[in-house]
N, CA and C of each residue as an Amber inpcrd file, in Angstrom:
protein
   312
 104.3980000  85.7340000  89.2380000 103.4080000  87.1420000  90.1070000
 103.7110000  87.0590000  91.1420000 103.8460000  88.1280000  92.1130000
 104.4220000  87.6900000  93.6240000 103.5430000  89.4570000  94.2520000
 103.3680000  89.1070000  95.3250000 102.6640000  89.9640000  95.9740000
 103.6890000  90.7780000  96.5870000 104.0020000  91.7210000  96.8010000
 105.0660000  92.2730000  97.6370000 104.5710000  94.1000000  98.3500000
 105.5450000  94.8220000  98.5340000 105.8500000  95.8980000  99.1290000
 107.1550000  96.5920000  98.5800000 106.5820000  97.9490000  98.4220000
 108.0290000  98.6510000  97.6440000 108.9680000  99.5310000  99.0630000
 109.8420000  98.9550000  98.4390000 111.0670000  99.5850000 100.1170000
 110.9030000 101.1440000 100.4780000 111.5550000 100.9780000 101.4770000
 111.5200000 102.6570000 101.7940000 112.8740000 103.0400000 101.2990000
 113.8430000 102.3820000 100.3320000 114.6620000 102.9440000  99.7490000
 114.3740000 103.4620000  98.3150000 112.8860000 102.9520000  97.9240000
 112.5040000 103.3300000  96.8200000 111.6120000 104.5930000  97.0770000
 110.8200000 104.2150000  97.9180000 110.2890000 105.8250000  98.4250000
 110.8240000 106.8870000  98.8470000 112.1400000 106.7710000  99.5190000
 113.1420000 107.8140000  99.5610000 113.5110000 108.1680000  98.3300000
 113.6260000 107.2340000  97.3710000 114.8820000 107.9260000  96.1460000
 113.5230000 108.6080000  95.1460000 112.4870000 107.8560000  95.5140000
 111.5920000 108.7680000  94.4180000 110.4800000 109.8400000  95.1180000
 111.0320000 110.3960000  96.2300000 109.9490000 110.8470000  97.3430000
 109.0820000 111.9290000  96.8430000 109.7410000 112.7410000  96.1780000
 109.5200000 114.0650000  94.9410000 108.5410000 113.5400000  93.5870000
 108.5130000 112.3080000  93.4900000 107.4950000 112.0420000  92.0490000
 105.9360000 112.2550000  92.5810000 105.1730000 112.8010000  92.4840000
 103.7200000 112.5510000  93.0990000 102.7610000 111.6380000  92.4290000
 103.0870000 111.1050000  91.3350000 102.3680000 110.3830000  91.0110000
 102.3700000 108.6450000  91.4060000 103.1680000 108.4300000  92.4370000
 103.7600000 107.3840000  92.8590000 103.1780000 106.9810000  93.9330000
 101.8810000 105.8980000  94.0130000 101.1600000 105.9740000  95.4180000
 102.1690000 105.8940000  96.6870000 101.4280000 107.0600000  98.2860000
 102.2680000 106.1850000  99.1230000 101.8170000 107.0950000 100.3140000
 101.2450000 105.7530000 100.9020000 100.2070000 106.0000000 102.1810000
 101.3200000 106.0840000 103.4930000 102.2530000 106.5360000 103.3430000
 103.3840000 106.4230000 104.5140000 103.9420000 105.0820000 104.4060000
 105.1010000 105.0190000 105.4480000 105.6300000 103.4180000 105.5490000
 104.8240000 102.4380000 106.5080000 104.2810000 103.1730000 107.0040000
 103.1240000 102.1750000 108.1600000 102.0590000 101.8520000 107.4290000
 101.5010000 102.1850000 105.8860000 100.6370000 101.5530000 105.4340000
 101.0560000 101.4590000 104.1470000 101.6440000 100.8660000 103.8440000
 102.1750000 100.6560000 101.9450000 101.1430000  99.9440000 101.3280000
 101.3330000 100.2120000 100.2470000 100.3680000  99.5020000  99.4560000
 101.1060000  98.4020000  99.0140000  99.5320000  97.4790000  98.8050000
 100.2620000  96.3590000  98.2450000 100.4910000  95.9690000  96.7910000
 101.6510000  95.2540000  96.1200000 101.7160000  95.5610000  94.6880000
 101.9150000  94.2540000  94.2980000 101.5330000  94.0880000  93.2930000
 101.9210000  93.0400000  92.1520000 103.4270000  93.2670000  91.3670000
 103.7820000  92.2590000  91.5330000 105.1650000  92.6520000  90.5290000
 105.1290000  91.1860000  89.6020000 105.4080000  91.8620000  88.2740000
 105.3150000  91.0650000  87.4400000 107.0430000  91.7930000  86.2020000
 107.0050000  91.0150000  85.9050000 108.3490000  90.8290000  84.5490000
 107.1040000  90.6800000  82.6830000 107.4930000  91.5580000  82.3210000
 107.6270000  91.5090000  80.9550000 108.6130000  92.1740000  79.8690000
 108.9510000  91.2710000  79.1230000 109.9840000  91.3800000  78.3730000
 111.4540000  91.8130000  78.8720000 111.5900000  91.2300000  80.3220000
 112.7590000  91.4500000  81.1690000 112.6220000  93.0100000  81.8020000
 111.7710000  93.1700000  82.0840000 111.0660000  94.5710000  82.7000000
 110.2150000  94.1470000  83.8010000 110.7190000  94.5980000  85.0390000
 109.8250000  94.5100000  86.1590000 109.0310000  95.4380000  86.3690000
 107.7470000  95.5100000  86.5300000 106.9690000  95.9990000  87.0740000
 106.1660000  96.0210000  88.5440000 105.4700000  96.9550000  89.3060000
 105.4270000  96.7570000  90.7640000 103.6230000  97.9400000  89.8540000
 102.9430000  96.8390000  90.2460000 101.3370000  97.3830000  90.0620000
 100.6740000  97.6640000  91.4090000 100.0270000  99.1450000  91.5650000
  99.3070000  98.7920000  93.1520000  98.1130000  98.1730000  93.2150000
  97.3800000  97.2570000  94.1220000  95.9920000  97.0430000  94.5290000
  95.7730000  98.1590000  95.2850000  94.7020000  99.0240000  94.7390000
  93.7490000  99.4590000  95.4440000  92.6230000  98.9400000  95.2690000
  92.2960000 100.0380000  97.1740000  90.4640000  99.7580000  97.0460000
  89.9140000 101.2660000  97.0140000  88.5950000 101.0930000  96.8540000
  87.9120000 101.8540000  96.2940000  88.5510000 102.5860000  94.8000000
  88.5720000 101.2320000  94.0220000  89.4710000 101.7420000  92.3030000
  88.2470000 102.5030000  91.7800000  88.8420000 103.1910000  90.8880000
  87.9410000 104.0960000  90.2500000  87.8340000 103.4480000  89.2500000
  86.9360000 102.8760000  88.3170000  87.0250000 102.1310000  87.3830000
  86.9180000 102.8420000  86.1650000  88.4450000 102.6350000  85.3600000
  88.4760000 103.0740000  83.9600000  88.9120000 101.6680000  83.3180000
  89.6480000 102.0470000  82.1430000  89.8430000 100.8400000  81.0550000
  91.7740000 100.8840000  81.6000000  92.2160000 101.7020000  82.4660000
  93.5670000 101.3610000  83.3290000  93.3320000 100.9230000  84.5040000
  92.5830000 100.1780000  84.9470000  92.3580000  99.2550000  85.7390000
  91.7160000  97.9830000  85.5390000  92.0730000  97.0770000  86.3860000
  91.2980000  95.5310000  86.6390000  90.8940000  95.6890000  87.8150000
  89.5150000  95.2950000  87.7200000  89.0180000  95.2060000  89.0580000
  89.4650000  93.7480000  89.5570000  89.8960000  93.3320000  90.7130000
  90.0400000  91.7090000  90.8320000  89.1850000  91.5250000  92.1870000
  88.3700000  92.6010000  92.7360000  87.4840000  92.2950000  93.9230000
  86.1700000  93.1000000  93.6460000  85.1770000  92.7720000  93.1910000
  83.7870000  93.3230000  93.2980000  83.2590000  93.7950000  94.2480000
  83.0910000  93.0900000  95.2690000  82.8730000  92.9640000  95.9780000
  83.3290000  94.6060000  97.4630000  84.5650000  94.7110000  97.1050000
  85.4800000  95.5750000  98.0580000  85.6030000  96.6710000  97.1910000
  85.3290000  96.7650000  95.7320000  85.8890000  97.7650000  95.0310000
  87.0420000  97.6500000  94.4400000  87.8250000  96.7600000  95.0090000
  89.3370000  97.4460000  94.6660000  89.8690000  96.3230000  93.4750000
  91.0280000  96.3280000  93.3750000  91.9990000  95.8040000  91.3650000
  93.3730000  96.5410000  91.7190000  93.3590000  95.9640000  90.5480000
  95.0750000  97.1700000  89.9980000  94.4290000  98.1510000  89.2320000
  95.3830000  99.0170000  89.5660000  95.9110000 100.3240000  88.7780000
  96.9340000 100.5130000  88.1580000  96.6840000 100.2910000  87.0720000
  98.0190000 100.0180000  86.3370000  98.4120000 101.6580000  85.6380000
  97.3710000 103.3640000  86.2230000  97.9230000 103.9960000  86.1230000
  99.2130000 104.2480000  86.9170000  99.0070000 103.8990000  88.3100000
 100.5210000 103.9040000  89.0480000 100.8800000 103.0630000  88.9980000
 101.4800000 102.6570000  88.1060000 102.4960000 101.2280000  88.0090000
 103.7370000 101.7500000  87.5630000 104.9320000 101.5180000  88.5240000
 105.9250000 101.6240000  88.3200000 106.7980000 100.7050000  87.5540000
 107.9980000 101.4630000  86.8430000 109.4820000  99.9870000  86.7110000
 110.3940000  99.9610000  87.6510000 110.3270000  99.0360000  88.2690000
 111.5510000  98.4260000  89.3000000 112.9790000  98.3440000  88.4830000
 113.8070000  98.8220000  88.5820000 115.2680000  99.3610000  87.7700000
 115.8980000  98.2800000  88.7600000 116.1670000  98.1440000  90.3580000
 116.6500000  97.8330000  91.3530000 116.2060000  96.7640000  92.0070000
 116.7390000  95.6400000  92.5080000 115.9300000  94.8850000  93.4880000
 115.9160000  95.1490000  94.5890000 116.6400000  96.0640000  95.2070000
 116.5760000  96.5260000  96.4760000 115.2900000  97.6350000  96.4960000
 114.5020000  97.8480000  95.4970000 113.6440000  98.7430000  95.8070000
 112.2690000  98.1280000  96.1600000 112.2420000  96.4800000  96.0780000
 111.2690000  95.5450000  96.5950000 111.6870000  95.0690000  98.0400000
 110.7810000  95.3620000  99.1510000 111.0930000  95.3620000 100.2730000
 110.7200000  93.5360000 100.4140000 111.9290000  92.6910000 100.7930000
 111.9020000  91.2390000 100.9430000 111.7660000  91.0630000 101.7410000
 111.4010000  91.8060000 102.9750000 111.3400000  91.1240000 104.9140000
 109.9710000  91.3050000 104.8010000 108.9190000  91.4920000 103.8280000
 107.7120000  91.0640000 104.5560000 106.7300000  90.6600000 103.0360000
 105.9400000  89.7170000 103.8640000 105.3830000  89.3640000 102.6580000
 103.5310000  89.2710000 102.8690000 103.0050000  90.3970000 102.3050000
 101.8720000  90.9690000 101.7050000 100.8550000  89.7130000 101.4890000
  99.5750000  89.5920000 102.2820000  98.4340000  88.8200000 102.1220000
  97.3080000  90.0510000 101.1660000  96.2570000  89.2460000 100.8010000
  94.8500000  89.7630000 100.4430000  94.1790000  88.5110000 100.5880000
  92.9260000  88.8010000 100.4150000  91.8880000  87.7740000 100.5120000
  92.1670000  86.7470000  99.2290000  92.1140000  85.4670000  99.8150000
  92.3400000  84.2800000  98.8640000  91.7170000  84.4300000  97.4700000
  90.0520000  84.5830000  97.5740000  89.3930000  84.3220000  96.1630000
  89.8110000  85.7050000  95.2210000  90.3740000  86.9350000  95.9550000
  90.5840000  87.6700000  95.4130000  92.1350000  87.6170000  94.7150000
  92.9910000  86.9820000  95.3420000  94.0390000  86.5280000  94.9110000
  94.0440000  85.6300000  93.8590000  93.5920000  84.7050000  93.4570000
  93.1810000  83.4550000  92.6870000  92.1620000  84.4040000  91.3310000
  91.7760000  85.4900000  91.5190000  90.9150000  86.2100000  90.7800000
  91.8040000  86.7350000  89.7690000  93.0370000  87.3520000  90.5140000
  94.1690000  87.9920000  89.8370000  94.9660000  86.4730000  89.1440000
  95.2120000  86.0090000  89.8600000  96.3780000  84.5680000  89.5200000
  95.9340000  83.7760000  88.3290000  94.4820000  83.2180000  88.2500000
  93.8210000  82.6910000  87.0550000  93.7450000  83.9770000  86.0770000
  93.6590000  85.0370000  85.8340000  93.6450000  85.5220000  85.1510000
  94.7820000  86.4040000  84.8780000  95.8500000  85.6230000  84.6420000
  97.1600000  86.4440000  84.7530000  97.6580000  86.5800000  82.9500000
  97.0860000  86.1370000  82.3230000  96.2570000  86.3110000  80.6460000
  96.2020000  87.9410000  80.7320000  95.1720000  88.5950000  81.4960000
  94.4020000  89.7110000  81.2020000  95.4410000  90.6560000  82.1330000
  96.2640000  90.1410000  83.3720000  96.3460000  91.0120000  83.8300000
  97.6390000  91.9510000  83.3830000  98.6300000  90.8720000  82.8150000
  99.8870000  91.1930000  82.3700000  99.3530000  91.6610000  80.4460000
């Protein structure tokens, strides 16, 4: 499990896909990058999460968590921005990290 951002190449490639979350290049979503059965997935961490069965709340105080409805398959390594390393609150990171059996 890694915290990353999607690259500008990814957003350029899928600019017409309205279901992919984008706040512009100045405020990218932090994503959790996971691998399941040799497939890479990027799952965005969102604030003001609408609690549904397709979400995993990782910080009840800020109402943030993982939104599986906006997850994307990563087919190329250059779709991940390898120049920036996002940070989230330590408590939230641990909540996700130590419950990875639920997340994945």
